C-alpha positions in Angstrom: 97.2 59.2 124.7 98.0 62.9 124.8 95.0 65.1 125.6 94.1 67.7 122.9 91.8 70.6 123.6 90.2 72.8 120.9 89.7 76.6 121.1 86.4 77.7 119.6 84.8 81.0 118.7 81.0 81.0 119.3 78.2 83.5 118.7 75.6 84.5 121.3 73.7 81.3 120.7 76.7 79.1 121.1 77.0 78.3 117.4 80.6 77.7 116.4 82.0 80.4 114.0 84.1 79.6 111.0 84.8 83.2 110.3 84.6 86.6 112.1 82.9 89.8 111.1 83.5 93.5 111.8 80.7 94.5 114.2 78.1 96.9 112.9 77.0 98.2 116.3 73.9 99.5 114.6 71.0 97.5 116.1 68.5 99.6 118.1 69.8 100.1 121.6 73.4 99.2 120.9 74.5 102.8 120.8 72.4 105.6 122.4 72.8 109.1 123.6 73.9 112.4 121.9 75.2 112.1 118.3 78.9 112.7 117.8 79.6 111.8 121.4 83.1 110.4 122.1 81.6 108.2 124.8 78.0 107.3 124.1 76.1 104.6 126.0 76.8 101.2 124.5 75.2 97.8 125.0 77.3 95.3 123.0 75.1 92.4 124.1 72.5 93.7 121.7 74.9 93.5 118.8 74.6 90.2 116.9 78.3 90.2 115.8 79.8 89.9 119.3 81.3 86.6 120.1 83.1 84.5 122.8 86.2 82.4 122.9 85.9 79.1 124.7 87.6 75.8 125.5 85.7 72.7 126.4 86.5 72.0 130.1 85.7 68.4 130.7 88.7 68.0 132.9 87.6 70.9 135.2 90.5 73.3 134.8 90.2 76.6 136.7 91.1 79.2 134.1 93.2 80.1 131.1 94.5 83.3 129.5 94.4 83.6 125.8 96.1 86.0 123.5 93.9 87.3 120.7 95.7 88.9 117.8 94.8 90.1 114.3 96.8 90.3 111.1 96.0 91.9 107.8 97.5 92.1 104.4 98.3 95.8 104.3 101.6 97.4 105.0 100.6 97.5 108.7 100.2 93.8 108.7 99.8 93.3 112.5 97.1 95.4 114.1 96.6 94.5 117.7 97.2 91.9 120.4 95.1 91.7 123.5 94.6 89.1 126.3 91.4 87.6 127.8 90.8 85.5 130.9 88.7 82.4 130.2 86.8 81.4 133.4 85.1 78.1 134.1 81.4 78.3 133.4 79.6 74.9 133.1 81.2 72.8 130.5 83.6 75.4 129.2 86.3 77.9 130.0 84.8 80.9 128.3 85.8 84.6 127.7 83.7 87.7 128.2 82.1 89.3 125.1 84.4 90.4 122.2 83.8 92.4 119.0 86.0 93.1 116.0 86.2 96.7 115.0 87.8 98.4 112.1 89.5 101.5 113.6 91.5 102.6 116.6 88.6 104.9 117.8 86.2 102.0 118.2 88.9 99.9 119.9 88.6 102.2 122.9 85.0 101.3 123.6 85.3 101.2 127.4 82.2 99.2 128.0 84.1 96.2 126.8 87.3 96.7 128.7 88.2 95.5 132.1 91.5 95.2 133.9 92.0 91.7 132.5 90.1 91.8 129.2 90.2 94.0 126.2 86.9 93.4 124.5 87.7 95.0 121.1 90.1 93.8 118.5 91.0 95.9 115.5 90.9 93.8 112.3 90.7 94.4 108.5 89.0 92.5 105.7 91.1 89.8 104.1 93.0 89.4 107.4 92.6 86.9 110.2 92.3 86.7 113.9 94.2 84.2 116.0 93.6 82.9 119.6 96.2 81.0 121.5 96.6 80.0 125.2 99.5 81.8 126.8 98.9 81.0 130.5 96.6 78.5 132.2 95.9 75.9 134.8 95.9 73.4 132.0 98.9 71.0 132.4 101.7 71.3 130.0 101.2 67.9 128.6 97.7 68.9 127.3 97.9 70.2 123.7 95.8 73.3 122.9 96.1 74.2 119.3 95.7 77.9 118.2 92.4 79.0 116.6 92.8 80.9 113.3 89.7 82.5 111.7 89.5 84.6 108.6 87.9 88.0 108.3 86.6 87.6 104.7 86.0 90.1 101.9 82.5 89.5 100.6 82.4 92.1 97.9 84.7 94.6 96.1 84.1 97.9 94.4 86.6 99.6 92.1 86.7 103.4 92.2 88.6 105.9 90.1 89.9 108.9 92.1 90.8 112.1 90.2 92.5 115.0 92.1 92.3 118.1 90.0 95.1 120.6 89.8 94.7 124.3 90.7 97.0 127.2 89.9 99.0 128.7 92.7 101.9 131.2 92.2 102.0 130.4 88.5 102.3 126.6 89.1 99.8 123.8 88.9 99.4 121.9 92.2 96.9 119.3 93.4 93.8 120.7 95.2 94.5 118.1 97.9 97.4 115.9 98.7 97.4 112.2 97.6 98.1 111.3 101.3 94.9 113.0 102.4 92.8 111.2 99.8 94.4 107.8 100.8 93.4 108.7 104.4 89.8 109.3 103.2 89.8 106.0 101.4 91.1 104.1 104.4 88.3 105.6 106.4 85.8 104.6 103.8 87.2 101.0 103.8 86.8 101.0 107.6 83.2 101.9 107.3 82.3 99.5 104.5 84.1 96.6 106.3 80.8 96.3 108.2 79.4 94.9 105.0 82.5 92.8 104.1 83.0 95.3 101.3 86.3 96.6 100.2 87.2 99.5 97.9 89.9 99.0 95.3 91.1 102.3 94.0 93.3 104.1 91.5 94.4 107.7 92.1 95.3 110.2 89.3 96.2 113.9 89.5 94.9 115.7 86.4 94.2 119.1 85.0 90.6 120.4 84.7 89.2 121.1 81.2 88.4 124.7 80.3 84.6 125.2 80.4 82.7 127.2 77.8 82.5 130.8 78.9 78.8 131.2 77.8 77.7 128.7 80.4 76.9 131.2 83.2 75.5 128.6 85.6 77.8 125.7 84.9 81.4 126.6 84.9 84.7 126.4 86.6 85.4 129.9 87.8 88.5 132.0 87.4 90.0 130.4 90.5 91.6 127.3 89.1 89.8 124.2 90.4 87.1 126.2 92.1 83.8 124.6 91.1 80.6 126.7 90.8 77.4 124.7 90.1 73.8 125.3 89.3 74.2 121.6 89.4 73.7 119.2 86.6 75.7 116.1 86.3 79.4 116.1 86.3 79.2 115.4 82.6 77.8 118.8 82.1 80.3 120.4 84.3 83.4 118.9 82.7 82.1 117.6 79.4 81.2 121.0 77.9 84.6 122.4 77.0 86.0 124.8 74.5 88.3 122.2 72.9 88.1 118.6 73.9 91.5 117.7 75.2 93.6 115.2 73.4 96.2 114.7 76.1 96.2 112.3 79.0 96.6 115.0 81.6 93.2 116.6 81.3 90.2 115.0 83.0 87.0 114.3 81.1 84.5 112.0 82.9 83.5 108.8 81.2 79.8 108.6 80.3 79.3 105.2 81.8 77.6 103.7 84.9 80.1 100.8 85.0 82.5 102.5 87.3 82.6 105.1 90.0 84.5 108.3 89.4 85.3 110.6 92.3 86.7 114.0 91.7 88.3 116.2 94.3 88.0 119.9 93.5 89.3 122.9 95.3 85.9 124.1 96.4 82.3 124.4 95.3 79.2 126.4 96.0 76.5 128.4 94.2 73.7 125.9 94.1 70.4 127.1 92.8 68.2 127.2 95.9 65.1 128.1 93.7 65.1 124.9 91.8 62.0 122.9 92.9 63.7 119.6 92.4 65.1 118.5 95.8 68.0 116.8 94.0 69.2 120.2 92.9 68.0 122.4 95.8 71.3 122.0 97.8 72.8 124.2 100.5 75.0 127.0 99.2 78.0 125.1 100.7 78.4 121.4 100.5 81.1 118.9 101.3 80.3 116.4 98.6 77.6 115.4 96.1 76.8 112.2 94.3 75.1 111.4 91.0 73.9 107.7 91.1 72.8 106.1 87.9 70.1 104.2 89.8 68.1 107.5 90.0 67.5 107.4 86.3 63.9 108.4 85.3 62.5 110.5 82.5 64.0 113.7 83.9 66.8 114.9 81.7 68.9 115.9 84.6 68.5 112.5 86.4 69.4 110.7 83.2 72.8 112.3 83.2 73.6 110.9 86.7 76.2 108.3 86.0 77.8 107.1 89.3 80.1 110.1 89.8 80.9 112.0 93.0 82.4 115.5 93.6 84.3 116.0 96.8 84.9 119.5 98.2 88.6 119.7 98.8 88.2 122.8 101.0 87.0 120.5 103.9 88.5 117.4 105.4 85.7 115.4 107.0 86.5 111.7 107.8 83.3 110.2 106.4 82.3 112.4 103.4 83.9 110.1 100.8 82.2 107.0 102.2 78.9 108.8 102.5 78.9 109.9 98.9 79.8 106.4 97.7 76.9 105.2 99.9 74.6 107.3 97.7 76.0 105.7 94.6 75.6 102.1 95.8 72.1 102.7 97.2 72.4 102.4 100.9 70.5 105.6 101.6 66.7 105.7 101.2 64.3 106.3 98.3 66.3 109.4 97.2 65.0 112.6 95.8 61.5 111.2 95.1 62.7 108.6 92.5 61.2 105.2 93.2 63.7 102.3 93.5 63.1 99.0 91.8 61.8 97.4 95.0 60.7 99.1 98.2 62.3 98.3 101.6 61.2 99.4 105.0 61.7 103.1 105.0 60.3 103.9 108.4 63.6 105.1 109.8 64.4 107.3 106.8 63.7 110.9 105.9 62.5 112.3 102.6 65.9 113.6 101.3 67.8 110.5 100.7 69.3 110.3 104.2 68.7 108.0 107.1 67.4 109.6 110.3 69.5 107.4 112.7 72.0 109.8 114.0 74.8 107.2 114.2 74.4 106.0 110.6 76.9 106.8 107.9 74.0 107.9 105.6 72.5 110.5 108.0 72.3 114.1 106.7 75.6 115.8 107.7 78.4 113.5 108.5 80.6 113.9 111.6 83.4 116.4 111.7 85.7 114.0 113.4 85.9 110.3 114.0 84.3 109.5 117.4 82.5 106.4 118.7 79.1 108.1 118.5 79.7 109.6 115.0 78.1 108.9 111.7 79.9 105.6 111.0 77.4 102.7 111.4 75.7 100.6 108.8 72.9 98.1 109.2 71.5 94.9 107.7 68.7 96.7 105.8 71.3 98.8 104.1 73.2 95.7 103.1 70.1 94.2 101.6 69.8 97.3 99.4 73.0 96.4 97.5 71.0 93.8 95.6 68.1 96.1 94.6 69.5 98.0 91.7 70.4 96.4 88.4 72.7 99.3 87.6 75.1 98.2 90.3 75.8 94.8 88.9 78.8 96.1 87.0 80.2 97.9 90.0 79.9 95.6 92.9 81.8 92.3 92.7 79.7 89.6 94.3 
């Protein structure tokens, strides 16, 4: 009878894996050093999502080389192919440690790379990873079938993106390009892939409504698309208009917490630094701001927070969009003094709705560029928070 061997993927405890996950790299000690470093110290063995490829070696073969590849369902269907040497260790031919990552920056983690092994494989949700033998001491008559494992989507969130127009040289043009917003969304999907969570999105370019001139602290200034705020919710900002528009080209936010609306504006500043409420005591210049409905309490201002975000189009930071969505879905901390439904361990979190871990997506002040030591990691405690808030049940598809 012909001999057949099976390729397996196993976790750190030798358990056989039926699917693969994007590594979080967030456990204590996995990444250390100075924040926003391009080459921080990394100990992947401490990350629970690293894995190994092995073949049972009852016939005492010396080695094998496998090709590990990933494939997605986007336009760039094939992501990466890399090779690994499987060496004989006890009962198995086994690889060195491997992780799945979601972007090209993390694929350059040098701690995982040697001359003969590339320990990072770029993958996307709803894709798959394949391992096949390409060279070995295993005789040709021995059959070794490829291993194909999915990288599953666990949850989906639908977001509505609105790019406001501004006036330039007598013409209306978008405050940012659609291509830039798509790049921001791709970055956000790469971050949330750590949760198995994917953003579905729709992008529209729309005109801003004309605000009431008597509202001195809540208005869109003379510069078209320039947002000045003594901030209330985005409903205040865009909802109080001279004449409610009856056309489909002018943006008015929906007063509902059943979706997430994200508005790109030309710029915004002018926050009231004298307001004692920390929610509204913001820096004079911000990159983005979120209004989560889960913060609802008896405060009138908080009651108007209905899962909307405003993104400052004057700046292009890679993680701002993902960070603001993170506030909406509750993966920050007990924000702005409003008690959540259930408490979770808050020991690693500060008192302003941000997480103190310098490598976390929800730290205060996201990275200016995408680097390995940047603000891009998420952890298991944050994932557990997705289930805390009843107001998210219509947003997150479980």
